[in-house]
C-alpha positions in Angstrom: 116.5 84.3 132.6 119.2 86.2 130.6 117.8 85.1 127.3 115.0 87.7 127.0 117.6 90.5 127.6 120.0 89.1 125.1 117.1 88.9 122.6 116.0 92.5 123.4 119.6 93.8 123.0 120.2 92.1 119.7 116.8 92.8 118.3 117.1 96.5 119.3 120.4 96.8 117.6 119.2 95.0 114.4 115.9 97.0 114.3 117.7 100.3 114.6 119.7 99.6 111.4 117.0 97.7 109.5 113.8 99.6 110.1 114.7 103.0 111.6 117.9 103.8 109.7 116.7 107.1 108.3 116.1 108.7 111.7 119.8 109.0 112.6 120.7 108.8 116.3 117.1 108.4 117.4 116.8 105.1 115.7 118.4 103.2 118.6 116.0 104.8 121.1 113.0 104.1 119.0 114.0 100.4 118.4 114.5 99.8 122.2 111.2 101.6 122.9 109.5 99.1 120.4 110.9 96.1 122.3 110.1 97.7 125.7 106.4 98.1 124.6 106.2 94.4 124.0 107.8 93.6 127.4 105.2 95.9 129.1 102.0 95.0 127.2 102.5 91.2 127.2 101.7 90.8 130.9 98.9 93.5 130.6 97.3 91.5 127.8 97.7 88.3 129.7 96.0 89.8 132.8 93.1 91.1 130.7 92.7 87.8 128.8 92.9 85.8 132.0 90.2 88.0 133.6 87.9 87.7 130.6 88.7 84.0 130.3 87.5 83.5 133.9 84.3 85.4 133.3 83.4 84.4 129.7 85.1 81.0 129.5 88.5 79.8 128.1 87.0 78.6 124.9 85.5 82.0 124.1 88.8 83.6 124.7 90.6 81.1 122.6 88.2 81.7 119.7 88.5 85.5 120.2 92.3 85.2 120.2 92.3 83.2 117.0 90.0 85.7 115.3 92.1 88.6 116.6 95.2 87.3 114.8 93.5 87.1 111.4 94.0 90.8 110.4 97.7 90.7 111.2 98.1 87.5 109.2 96.3 89.0 106.3 98.5 92.1 106.4 101.6 89.9 106.2 100.3 88.0 103.2 99.7 91.0 100.9 102.6 92.2 98.8 
């Protein structure tokens, strides 16, 4: 159970130098806020997807999830 916290600590420290270096001392706070958002919204999304999966069907949610990832994958592929 310690692994997520080690991941969050190391990622927060790396993100502050890699992505938010121009913001000075606020870069560490912003990088930890980014990781904190993912820890908060993952269970929220799981609850929402679980509720909709019970109502609409798991197959429909699987298809919606696959189609929902396409824009982010396309954004990663462009130069």
